[in-house]
C-alpha positions in Angstrom: 24.9 95.8 -11.2 26.5 94.9 -7.9 25.7 91.7 -6.1 24.1 93.4 -3.2 21.6 95.2 -5.3 20.4 92.0 -6.8 19.6 90.7 -3.4 17.7 93.9 -2.6 15.6 93.4 -5.9 14.9 89.9 -4.8 13.8 90.8 -1.3 11.7 93.7 -2.7 9.8 91.2 -4.8 9.3 88.8 -1.8 7.7 91.6 0.2 5.2 92.1 -2.5 4.3 88.5 -2.0 6.1 87.4 -5.3 7.9 84.1 -5.0 11.5 84.3 -6.4 14.3 81.9 -7.4 17.9 82.5 -8.4 18.5 82.2 -12.2 21.8 81.7 -13.9 23.4 85.0 -14.9 25.9 86.4 -17.5 29.6 86.0 -17.4 31.8 87.2 -20.3 28.6 87.1 -22.5 27.9 83.5 -21.7 25.5 81.7 -19.3 27.0 80.6 -16.0 25.3 77.3 -16.6 28.5 76.3 -18.6 26.7 75.2 -21.7 28.4 76.9 -24.6 25.2 76.5 -26.7 22.8 77.7 -24.1 19.9 79.5 -25.7 18.4 80.9 -22.5 21.4 82.8 -21.4 20.9 84.1 -17.8 17.2 83.1 -18.0 16.9 79.6 -16.5 16.8 78.5 -12.9 19.8 77.3 -11.1 20.0 73.7 -10.0 21.7 72.4 -6.8 20.9 69.1 -5.1 19.3 69.6 -1.8 18.9 73.3 -2.4 17.1 73.8 -5.6 15.8 70.7 -7.4 12.5 71.5 -8.9 13.0 74.6 -10.9 10.4 77.3 -10.5 8.2 75.2 -8.2 11.0 75.9 -5.5 10.4 79.6 -5.7 9.7 81.1 -2.3 9.0 84.5 -0.4 10.8 83.3 2.6 13.5 85.9 3.4 15.9 83.5 5.2 15.9 81.2 2.1 16.3 84.2 -0.4 19.3 85.5 1.6 20.9 82.0 1.8 20.4 81.7 -2.0 21.9 85.0 -2.9 24.7 84.4 -0.3 25.6 81.4 -2.4 25.0 83.0 -5.8 25.4 86.8 -5.1 25.2 87.7 -8.9 22.2 85.5 -9.8 19.4 87.0 -11.9 15.9 87.1 -10.3 13.3 84.8 -11.5 9.7 85.7 -10.5 7.1 83.0 -10.4 3.8 83.8 -12.1 0.3 82.7 -11.6 -1.3 81.6 -8.3 2.2 81.2 -6.8 2.7 85.0 -6.8 -0.7 86.3 -7.5 0.4 88.0 -10.8 0.1 87.2 -14.5 2.4 88.8 -17.1 2.1 89.8 -20.7 5.7 89.5 -22.4 5.9 91.8 -25.4 8.7 91.0 -27.9 9.2 93.9 -30.4 11.4 91.7 -32.6 8.3 89.8 -33.6 6.0 92.9 -33.9 4.6 92.5 -30.4 4.8 96.2 -29.6 2.8 97.2 -32.6 0.2 94.4 -32.0 -0.3 95.5 -28.4 -0.8 99.1 -29.4 -3.4 97.9 -31.9 -5.1 96.0 -29.1 -5.3 98.8 -26.7 -6.7 101.0 -29.6 -9.5 98.4 -29.9 -10.2 97.6 -26.3 -8.9 100.6 -24.4 -5.6 101.6 -22.9 -4.2 99.5 -20.0 -2.1 101.2 -17.3 -0.3 98.9 -15.0 3.2 98.0 -13.8 5.8 97.6 -16.5 9.3 96.1 -16.4 11.6 96.7 -19.4 13.8 93.8 -20.5 17.4 94.1 -21.3 16.6 93.0 -24.9 14.1 95.8 -25.7 11.0 94.0 -24.7 8.4 94.8 -22.0 6.7 92.8 -19.2 3.2 94.1 -18.4 2.3 92.8 -14.9 -1.4 92.2 -13.8 -3.2 90.9 -10.7 -4.0 87.3 -11.2 -7.8 86.9 -11.6 -9.4 85.4 -8.4 -11.9 83.3 -10.2 -10.0 81.7 -13.2 -6.8 79.7 -13.6 -4.5 81.4 -16.0 -1.8 79.3 -17.6 1.0 80.0 -20.1 0.6 80.8 -23.8 3.0 81.4 -26.6 1.6 83.7 -29.2 -1.4 84.5 -27.1 -4.6 84.3 -29.2 -2.4 83.9 -32.2 -0.6 87.2 -31.8 3.0 86.8 -32.6 5.4 88.6 -30.1 2.9 88.5 -27.3 3.2 85.7 -24.7 1.5 85.1 -21.5 3.0 83.9 -18.2 0.7 82.3 -15.5 0.6 79.1 -13.5 3.8 77.3 -13.7 5.6 80.1 -15.4 8.1 82.8 -14.5 9.8 85.9 -15.8 13.3 87.5 -15.4 12.7 90.2 -13.0 13.9 93.8 -12.6 17.5 94.0 -11.3 18.6 91.1 -13.5 21.4 91.2 -16.0 20.9 90.8 -19.9 23.3 89.3 -22.4 23.2 92.7 -24.2 25.0 94.3 -21.2 21.9 96.2 -20.1 19.7 95.4 -17.1 16.0 94.5 -16.5 14.5 97.5 -14.9 11.2 99.2 -14.0 9.7 101.6 -16.5 10.1 104.9 -14.9 6.4 106.1 -15.1 4.9 102.6 -14.5 6.7 101.2 -11.5 5.0 100.0 -8.3 5.6 103.4 -6.8 3.8 105.3 -9.6 0.4 103.5 -10.0 -1.6 100.6 -8.6 -1.4 97.1 -9.9 -4.1 96.7 -12.4 -6.4 93.5 -12.7 -6.1 91.5 -15.8 -8.5 93.1 -18.3 -11.6 91.1 -19.2 -10.8 91.3 -22.9 -7.5 89.9 -22.3 -9.0 87.0 -20.3 -11.4 86.4 -23.2 -8.5 86.3 -25.6 -6.8 83.7 -23.4 -9.8 81.6 -22.9 -10.9 81.6 -26.6 -7.4 80.5 -27.4 -7.0 77.7 -24.8 -10.3 76.7 -23.3 -12.2 73.6 -24.5 -15.0 75.3 -26.2 -16.5 74.3 -29.6 -14.0 76.4 -31.6 -11.1 74.4 -30.2 -10.2 71.2 -32.1 -8.3 69.4 -29.3 -11.3 67.7 -27.8 -12.6 64.3 -28.9 -15.3 64.6 -31.6 -18.1 63.5 -29.2 -17.2 66.3 -26.8 -17.2 69.0 -29.6 -20.6 67.7 -30.8 -22.0 67.6 -27.3 -21.0 71.2 -26.4 -23.3 72.4 -29.2 -26.2 71.2 -27.0 -28.5 68.2 -26.9 -32.1 67.5 -26.8 -34.4 66.7 -23.8 -33.8 63.2 -22.6 -30.1 63.4 -23.2 -29.2 66.5 -21.2 -28.5 65.1 -17.7 -26.5 62.1 -19.0 -24.5 64.3 -21.4 -23.8 66.9 -18.7 -22.6 64.2 -16.4 -20.2 62.8 -19.0 -18.8 66.2 -20.0 -18.2 67.0 -16.2 -16.2 63.6 -16.1 -14.2 64.5 -19.2 -13.3 68.2 -18.1 -12.5 67.4 -14.5 -9.2 65.9 -15.7 -8.4 69.1 -17.6 -9.5 72.0 -15.5 -10.3 73.3 -12.1 -13.9 73.0 -11.0 -14.9 76.7 -11.6 -13.6 76.4 -15.3 -15.5 73.2 -16.0 -18.6 74.9 -14.4 -18.4 77.9 -16.7 -18.0 75.6 -19.8 -21.0 73.5 -18.8 -23.2 76.5 -18.0 -22.6 77.6 -21.6 -23.4 74.1 -22.8 -26.6 74.0 -20.7 -27.8 77.2 -22.3 -27.5 75.7 -25.8 -29.6 72.6 -24.8 -33.2 72.1 -26.1 -34.8 73.2 -23.7 -31.9 74.8 -21.6 -30.7 72.9 -18.6 -30.9 74.7 -15.2 -27.7 76.0 -13.6 -28.5 74.1 -10.5 -28.4 70.8 -12.3 -25.0 71.7 -14.1 -23.5 72.5 -10.6 -24.8 69.2 -9.2 -23.3 67.3 -12.1 -19.9 69.1 -11.8 -19.9 68.6 -7.9 -20.5 64.9 -8.4 -17.7 64.4 -10.9 -15.1 66.4 -8.8 -16.2 64.9 -5.5 -15.4 61.3 -6.8 -12.2 62.4 -8.5 -10.9 64.0 -5.4 -11.1 60.7 -3.6 -8.5 59.0 -5.6 -6.1 62.0 -5.4 -3.8 61.2 -8.3 -0.5 63.1 -8.4 -1.1 66.6 -9.7 -0.4 67.4 -13.4 2.7 69.3 -12.7 4.1 69.1 -16.1 1.8 69.8 -19.2 4.5 69.8 -21.7 8.1 70.5 -22.1 8.9 74.1 -23.4 11.3 74.2 -26.4 14.0 75.6 -24.2 13.8 72.6 -21.9 14.1 70.4 -24.8 17.1 72.2 -25.9 18.6 72.0 -22.4 18.2 68.2 -22.4 19.6 67.9 -26.0 22.2 70.6 -25.2 25.0 69.0 -27.2 26.3 65.9 -29.0 24.4 63.7 -31.5 20.9 64.3 -30.0 21.2 68.0 -30.4 22.4 67.6 -34.0 19.5 65.3 -34.7 16.8 67.5 -33.2 18.2 70.6 -35.2 18.2 68.5 -38.4 14.6 66.9 -38.0 12.8 70.1 -36.7 13.9 72.0 -39.9 11.3 69.9 -41.9 8.3 69.9 -39.8 6.3 71.9 -37.2 5.9 69.0 -34.9 6.8 69.6 -31.2 10.5 69.5 -30.6 9.9 66.9 -27.9 8.8 64.4 -30.5 12.0 64.7 -32.4 13.9 64.3 -29.0 12.0 61.2 -28.3 12.6 59.7 -31.7 16.3 60.6 -31.4 16.5 58.8 -28.0 14.9 55.6 -29.6 17.5 55.7 -32.4 20.3 55.9 -30.0 19.0 53.2 -27.7 18.5 50.9 -30.7 22.1 51.5 -31.9 23.3 50.9 -28.4 21.3 47.6 -28.2 22.7 45.0 -25.7 26.2 46.1 -26.4 26.0 48.7 -23.5 25.0 48.0 -20.0 25.4 49.0 -16.4 25.3 46.5 -13.5 22.2 47.0 -11.6 20.4 44.6 -9.1 22.7 41.8 -9.8 22.4 41.7 -13.5 23.3 43.9 -16.6 20.7 46.7 -17.3 20.5 47.6 -21.1 19.4 51.0 -22.4 16.5 49.8 -24.5 13.5 52.1 -24.4 9.8 51.7 -25.2 8.5 55.0 -26.4 5.1 56.2 -27.5 4.7 59.9 -28.6 1.2 61.1 -27.9 -0.7 64.0 -29.3 -4.0 65.7 -28.6 -5.0 65.4 -32.3 -3.9 63.9 -35.5 -2.3 67.1 -36.6 1.0 67.0 -34.6 3.1 65.2 -37.3 3.7 62.1 -35.2 4.3 59.8 -38.3 6.4 62.4 -40.0 8.8 62.5 -36.9 8.9 58.7 -36.7 9.7 58.4 -40.5 12.4 60.9 -40.4 14.0 58.8 -37.7 13.6 55.7 -39.7 15.1 57.4 -42.6 18.3 57.9 -40.6 18.3 54.5 -39.2 17.8 52.6 -42.4 20.8 54.3 -44.0 23.3 52.2 -42.3 21.3 50.1 -39.9 18.3 48.7 -41.8 18.7 45.3 -40.3 18.1 46.6 -36.9 14.4 47.4 -37.8 12.1 44.5 -37.0 9.0 43.6 -38.9 5.7 45.4 -37.6 3.4 42.5 -37.8 3.9 38.9 -36.7 2.5 35.8 -35.1 3.7 34.7 -31.7 5.8 32.0 -33.3 7.4 34.6 -35.7 8.0 36.9 -32.7 10.0 34.2 -30.9 12.1 33.5 -34.0 12.7 37.3 -34.5 14.0 38.0 -31.1 16.1 34.8 -31.0 17.9 36.2 -34.1 17.8 40.0 -33.1 17.3 40.4 -29.4 18.0 44.1 -29.4 16.2 45.4 -32.7 13.5 48.0 -33.0 9.7 47.6 -33.5 8.4 50.7 -35.1 4.7 51.4 -35.4 3.4 54.8 -36.7 0.2 54.0 -34.9 0.7 52.2 -31.5 -2.9 51.0 -31.3 -2.1 48.8 -34.3 0.6 47.1 -32.2 -1.9 46.5 -29.4 -4.4 45.1 -31.9 -1.8 42.6 -33.1 -1.3 41.4 -29.6 -5.1 41.1 -29.0 -5.4 38.5 -31.8 -6.3 35.0 -30.6 -3.1 33.5 -32.0 -0.9 36.0 -30.2 -2.3 35.2 -26.8 0.4 35.7 -24.2 2.7 38.0 -26.3 2.1 41.0 -23.9 3.3 39.0 -21.0 6.3 37.6 -22.8 7.4 41.1 -24.0 7.0 42.4 -20.4 9.4 39.8 -19.1 11.9 40.4 -21.8 11.9 44.2 -21.4 14.3 44.5 -18.5 15.7 40.9 -18.2 19.3 40.1 -19.1 18.9 36.4 -18.6 18.7 33.9 -21.5 15.2 32.8 -22.3 14.0 29.9 -24.1 10.5 30.3 -25.4 8.3 27.5 -26.6 5.0 28.5 -28.4 1.8 26.6 -28.5 2.8 24.9 -31.7 6.2 23.7 -30.3 8.2 26.4 -31.9 11.2 27.3 -29.6 13.8 30.0 -29.7 16.6 30.9 -27.3 16.5 34.6 -26.8 19.9 35.8 -25.5 20.4 39.1 -23.7 17.1 40.6 -24.8 16.9 44.3 -25.1 14.0 45.1 -27.6 13.2 48.7 -28.4 9.7 50.1 -29.4 8.9 53.4 -31.1 5.2 54.3 -31.7 2.8 57.3 -32.1 -0.7 57.7 -31.1 -3.5 59.9 -29.7 -5.1 59.4 -26.4 -8.4 58.3 -27.9 -6.7 55.6 -30.0 -4.8 54.2 -27.0 -8.0 54.3 -25.0 -9.8 52.1 -27.6 -7.2 49.3 -27.2 -6.1 49.2 -23.5 -7.3 46.3 -21.5 -8.3 46.0 -18.0 -5.0 44.3 -16.8 -2.6 46.3 -19.0 -1.7 48.9 -16.4 -1.6 46.7 -13.3 0.0 43.9 -15.2 3.1 46.1 -16.0 3.0 45.9 -19.8 2.0 49.6 -20.5 3.8 50.9 -17.4 7.1 49.8 -19.1 6.5 52.4 -21.8 7.4 56.1 -21.6 4.6 58.2 -23.1 5.8 61.6 -24.3 3.0 64.1 -24.9 3.4 67.0 -27.3 1.4 70.1 -26.5 3.0 72.9 -28.3 3.8 72.7 -32.1 6.7 74.6 -33.6 6.3 77.3 -36.2 5.3 76.4 -39.8 8.1 75.2 -41.9 8.7 75.3 -45.7 7.3 72.0 -46.8 9.4 72.2 -50.0 12.6 72.3 -48.2 15.0 69.5 -49.3 16.5 67.1 -46.7 20.3 67.7 -46.3 21.8 64.3 -47.1 25.2 65.4 -45.7 23.9 65.9 -42.3 21.7 62.8 -42.5 24.8 60.8 -43.4 26.7 62.1 -40.4 23.8 61.2 -38.1 23.6 57.8 -39.5 27.3 57.2 -39.2 27.3 58.0 -35.5 24.7 55.3 -34.9 26.6 52.8 -36.9 29.6 53.7 -34.8 27.6 53.0 -31.6 26.4 49.6 -32.9 29.9 48.3 -33.6 31.1 48.6 -30.0 30.9 45.7 -27.6 30.6 45.1 -23.9 30.7 48.8 -22.9 30.2 49.1 -19.2 28.5 52.5 -18.2 29.9 53.8 -14.9 27.5 55.5 -12.5 29.9 55.5 -9.5 30.2 59.3 -9.2 26.4 59.9 -9.0 25.2 57.2 -6.8 24.4 59.5 -3.9 22.4 61.8 -6.1 20.5 58.9 -7.5 19.6 57.5 -4.1 18.5 60.9 -2.9 16.3 61.4 -5.9 14.7 57.9 -5.7 13.8 58.5 -2.0 12.0 61.7 -2.9 10.4 60.1 -6.0 8.9 57.2 -4.1 6.9 59.5 -1.8 4.9 60.6 -4.8 3.5 57.1 -5.1 1.8 57.1 -1.7 -1.5 58.6 -3.0 -1.4 57.1 -6.5 -4.2 54.9 -7.9 -3.1 51.2 -8.1 -3.6 51.4 -11.9 -0.9 54.1 -12.2 1.6 53.4 -9.6 3.8 51.2 -12.1 4.9 54.3 -13.9 6.5 55.5 -10.7 7.7 52.1 -9.6 10.0 51.9 -12.6 11.4 55.4 -12.6 14.8 54.4 -11.3 15.2 51.9 -14.1 14.4 54.5 -16.6 16.7 57.1 -14.9 19.6 54.7 -15.5 18.5 54.0 -19.0 18.0 57.6 -20.1 21.3 58.6 -18.5 23.2 55.9 -20.6 21.4 57.1 -23.8 22.1 60.8 -23.1 25.8 60.0 -22.4 26.2 57.9 -25.5 25.0 60.9 -27.5 28.2 62.6 -26.3 30.7 59.8 -26.4 30.3 56.5 -28.1 33.0 54.5 -26.4 33.9 55.5 -22.8 30.8 56.4 -20.9 30.9 57.9 -17.3 27.7 59.5 -16.0 28.4 62.8 -14.3 26.1 65.3 -12.5 25.4 67.2 -15.7 24.2 64.2 -17.6 22.1 62.9 -14.5 20.5 66.4 -14.1 19.4 66.3 -17.8 18.0 62.8 -17.4 16.1 63.7 -14.2 14.5 66.7 -16.0 13.5 64.5 -18.8 12.2 61.7 -16.5 10.1 64.0 -14.5 8.4 65.1 -17.5 8.1 61.5 -18.9 6.7 60.1 -15.6 4.1 62.9 -15.4 3.2 62.6 -19.0 2.7 58.8 -18.7 0.5 59.2 -15.6 -1.5 62.1 -17.2 -2.1 60.0 -20.4 -3.6 57.2 -18.4 -5.4 59.1 -15.7 -8.0 60.0 -18.2 -8.5 56.2 -19.0 -8.6 55.3 -15.4 -11.0 58.1 -14.2 -13.1 57.4 -17.4 -13.6 53.8 -16.3 -14.5 55.0 -12.8 -17.0 57.4 -14.2 -18.7 54.7 -16.3 -19.1 52.6 -13.0 -20.6 55.7 -11.4 -23.0 56.1 -14.3 -24.0 52.4 -14.2 -24.7 52.7 -10.5 -26.9 55.8 -11.0 -29.0 54.0 -13.6 -29.5 50.9 -11.3 -30.6 53.1 -8.3 -32.9 55.2 -10.5 -34.6 52.1 -11.9 -34.8 50.1 -8.6 -35.5 52.9 -6.2 -36.4 52.4 -3.4 -34.5 49.2 -3.0 -32.0 47.6 -0.6 -28.2 48.1 -0.7 -27.6 44.3 -1.1 -29.8 44.3 -4.2 -27.9 47.2 -5.7 -24.7 45.5 -5.0 -25.8 42.3 -6.7 -27.1 44.1 -9.8 -23.9 46.3 -10.2 -21.5 43.2 -10.2 -18.9 45.4 -8.6 -16.5 44.6 -5.8 -17.9 45.6 -2.4 -15.2 48.2 -1.8 -15.7 49.9 -5.2 -19.5 49.8 -4.7 -19.3 51.3 -1.2 -17.0 54.1 -2.5 -19.3 55.1 -5.3 -22.5 54.8 -3.3 -20.9 57.1 -0.7 -20.0 59.6 -3.5 -23.8 59.7 -4.6 -24.8 60.2 -1.0 -22.4 63.1 -0.5 -23.6 64.8 -3.7 -27.3 64.5 -2.6 -28.3 62.2 -5.5 -29.0 59.3 -3.2 -30.3 59.0 0.3 -29.8 56.0 2.6 -32.3 55.0 5.2 -32.0 52.3 7.9 -35.0 50.1 8.5 -35.3 47.6 11.4 -37.0 44.3 10.6 -37.2 40.8 11.8 -34.1 39.8 10.1 -32.1 42.8 11.4 -31.3 46.3 10.0 -31.5 46.9 6.3 -30.0 49.8 4.3 -32.7 51.2 1.9 -31.4 53.1 -1.1 -33.5 56.0 -2.5 -32.8 58.1 -5.7 -33.1 61.8 -4.7 -31.8 63.8 -7.7 -35.1 64.1 -9.5 
């Protein structure tokens, strides 16, 4: 297909209101991204600093921009954003996995669907529907458990008609089902139901905490209002307001006796009204897709490790990537550094892999990694349990070892013990400090910790973390030095009886040992300083509306960009490390995901704490009403600013009314409970 035709296809899409973006294309059977092992040939967005930096989020309908893009890349494939961005959702049918047969069966069961169809160059089909106006549709692999049928909605994209396929064929409209042949059909109600049953937080889904699953079955009179408020607070961090309302109306019908719809809407409006005041950064990234993980781990040791480890478990690929990064950082220790802010910066990483449930094989991933590390570097693994005196002695002897905890909440419980008071603060100072540190414990035990670069690798679920996080852990900087890596999508089931290949394990271990034998390797960032500065300036803007509890995760992003770049580069070359644009681009992709994952992990905790304060204020006003604002403030034991924000929320939702009464001593604010 000639270049001018691709521009014409892109402009045709934009005229329909579909946001487009240039993708890489095919050259001599290979992807123009230059990665010889690319597994998304001609299917992933181009990246160019100052032009396209955020993948599909940069897709546009602006004709001038589209013409400028295709003037720069005239043979670029056409990516079409799906979901709200373009007003369409797409069913992707892959006949290689039986998707065509399954789709025919679904139509026989629910009725034939006629809508626009695009034929992919690989024999598949894209069925395009109008995006439902009243529900948020996301992305789903194996929609409803049906292999060969994927869904593309918010945050997703498809390769559009007019694009080239590695087979030599083109993506093109199906002759009898193109936009000129029939109208665009709405997404069928039965298809929406399959999507919601497979992804919505209803009782059949196991990804909710046990208290949510139990509550959604309905509660008795006397508990209905409080439970509805708590559920609204929980779901506001997961869904738009209309989805939460729908879920809670279903909950209300199951209560004994049923709760009214007006009460449900009042609870939901209250929860979302307060949440909107804080305006945390949006949850742009829910989870790295497997193709993104493979792009980050496109070559070198890290790619070999992910391929090896993923053969034995259905854990998310991102967990294997995180474990591999931790092993590399441990092997590099304090023997690699880059000059930063007047001191050496080491590549040590504090990583916690986080899953929604206990069935994501976190422990299996970590233990596979420890198996590789122990083979030739067993002495790098530090004891998992210690007293503060023992910790000082350990780090004085091995300042760059690895603390490994299958369950991270166990580590937090160790630090909470009375005799370990102050260990969080000590580790926080040691994390990114290259100075010599002499530590003296309460019992007079001292140790000189030279060039500290400790690594941490742990696993947890969000509920276990929530049970151990203390009030000052986020603002104090301890937890904000961690990178929390969420796993959303498990891989396909693996043969549990498959024997581990010792030859590959030995090769992986030997590379780590090779890294550990080098000394004083200086990592050179000189060729990418401009790109780093530009990225940092844009990244800092995201902190403007952040909650003070969460801003620490963004504040250390530049430090982690340097660290991750060093580790990714060491995966390619053990001795001479120069950071180029390709390595930096992979590090940025990873860091954007990590930062959002860390913020999302703790947004639930922060908003949960705020929701508890709001509930407490409700109870006080209910009990004391009518009373003065001053008495409510005294009984709440809150800071004035927090109290006033919460009180205003209750006023805006109609639960509380304020009246002003003039008296001898001046004007008083009277607080009255209105909700009942």
